[in-house]
C-alpha positions in Angstrom: -112.7 -23.4 -37.3 -114.8 -25.8 -35.3 -117.7 -24.1 -33.7 -120.2 -25.6 -31.3 -123.3 -24.4 -33.1 -124.3 -22.5 -36.2 -125.2 -19.3 -34.5 -125.1 -16.2 -36.7 -122.6 -14.3 -34.5 -120.3 -17.2 -34.1 -120.1 -17.8 -37.8 -119.6 -14.1 -38.7 -117.0 -13.6 -35.9 -115.1 -16.7 -37.1 -114.8 -15.4 -40.6 -114.1 -11.8 -39.5 -111.3 -13.3 -37.3 -109.7 -14.9 -40.3 -111.2 -18.4 -40.5 -111.3 -19.8 -44.0 -114.0 -22.3 -43.1 -116.4 -23.1 -40.3 -117.5 -26.6 -39.3 -120.3 -27.1 -36.7 -120.0 -30.0 -34.3 -123.6 -30.9 -35.2 -122.7 -31.5 -38.9 -122.0 -35.0 -40.2 -118.5 -36.2 -39.3 -118.1 -37.4 -42.9 -118.1 -33.8 -44.0 -115.2 -32.9 -41.8 -112.5 -34.4 -44.1 -114.1 -32.6 -47.1 -114.1 -29.3 -45.1 -110.4 -29.7 -44.2 -109.4 -30.7 -47.8 -111.4 -27.8 -49.2 -109.8 -25.2 -46.9 -106.3 -26.7 -47.5 -106.9 -26.3 -51.3 -107.5 -22.6 -50.7 -111.3 -22.6 -50.9 -113.8 -21.3 -48.4 -116.0 -23.7 -46.4 -119.4 -22.8 -45.1 -122.7 -24.6 -45.4 -125.8 -23.0 -46.9 -127.0 -21.6 -43.5 -123.6 -20.2 -42.6 -123.2 -18.7 -46.0 -126.6 -17.0 -45.6 -125.4 -15.5 -42.3 -122.3 -14.1 -44.1 -124.2 -12.8 -47.0 -126.7 -11.1 -44.7 -123.9 -9.5 -42.7 -122.1 -8.3 -45.9 -125.2 -6.8 -47.4 -125.8 -4.8 -44.3 -122.3 -3.3 -44.3 -122.8 -1.1 -47.4 -124.7 -1.2 -50.6 -123.1 -3.0 -53.5 -122.1 -0.6 -56.3 -120.4 -0.8 -59.6 -117.0 1.0 -59.8 -117.4 1.2 -63.5 -121.0 2.1 -64.2 -122.8 1.2 -67.4 -123.3 -2.2 -69.0 -123.2 -4.5 -66.0 -123.6 -8.1 -67.2 -123.8 -6.9 -70.8 -120.1 -6.1 -70.6 -119.3 -9.8 -70.2 -118.6 -12.3 -73.0 -120.9 -15.3 -73.2 -118.2 -17.5 -71.6 -117.7 -15.0 -68.8 -121.4 -15.0 -68.2 -121.3 -18.8 -68.0 -118.6 -18.6 -65.4 -120.6 -16.0 -63.3 -123.7 -18.2 -63.6 -121.9 -21.3 -62.3 -120.2 -19.3 -59.5 -123.5 -17.9 -58.4 -124.8 -21.5 -58.2 -122.0 -22.1 -55.6 -119.6 -24.1 -57.7 -115.9 -24.0 -56.9 -113.2 -23.0 -59.4 -112.5 -26.7 -60.0 -116.2 -27.6 -60.5 -116.6 -24.7 -63.0 -113.5 -25.8 -64.9 -114.8 -29.4 -65.1 -118.3 -28.2 -66.2 -116.9 -26.0 -68.9 -114.1 -28.3 -69.9 -111.5 -25.7 -69.2 -108.4 -25.6 -66.9 -108.7 -24.1 -63.4 -106.1 -21.5 -64.5 -108.3 -20.4 -67.3 -111.3 -20.0 -64.9 -109.2 -17.9 -62.6 -108.2 -15.7 -65.6 -111.9 -15.4 -66.5 -112.7 -14.4 -62.9 -110.0 -11.7 -62.9 -111.4 -10.2 -66.1 -115.0 -10.4 -64.7 -113.9 -8.7 -61.5 -112.3 -5.9 -63.5 -115.3 -5.4 -65.8 -117.9 -5.4 -63.0 -115.9 -3.6 -60.4 -116.0 -6.3 -57.8 -113.0 -7.9 -56.0 -114.2 -11.1 -54.4 -116.2 -14.2 -55.3 -118.8 -13.2 -52.6 -119.2 -9.8 -54.1 -119.6 -11.3 -57.6 -122.1 -13.8 -56.4 -124.1 -11.1 -54.7 -124.0 -9.0 -57.8 -125.0 -11.9 -60.0 -127.9 -12.9 -57.8 -129.2 -9.4 -57.8 -129.1 -9.2 -61.6 -132.1 -10.4 -63.7 -130.0 -10.7 -66.9 -128.2 -13.7 -65.3 -131.4 -15.7 -65.5 -130.7 -16.8 -69.1 -127.3 -18.6 -69.1 -125.6 -19.4 -72.4 -124.4 -22.8 -71.2 -124.6 -25.5 -73.8 
């Protein structure tokens, strides 16, 4: 969705209305094609400021909790922890697969297992969970 300005309410309302990406008229026109390509590939598009608006909105809805208590990040394998760390850094599935030299399909499988283990259901929930956890600070990436 093309929005005139990156105002918090515009961004949140766009995503709540079903937008998969928001692009502000004030952003570089060079980024527009990347935005369109990214959304077409099934990814979400939001710049850092807009993502901060969304995360702020989501954290105000209800507190994040584990469906399956006990263990948290310790329940993950070292490779799953690597995937979570890279996702929390904002990398896409494709970028994570390239960084870890795995297929995108394998990364999606890892994400499904991680969601199940941690009791989250979306990338945003997982990123919020990961950022809130101190034990993510020591990635096992080699």
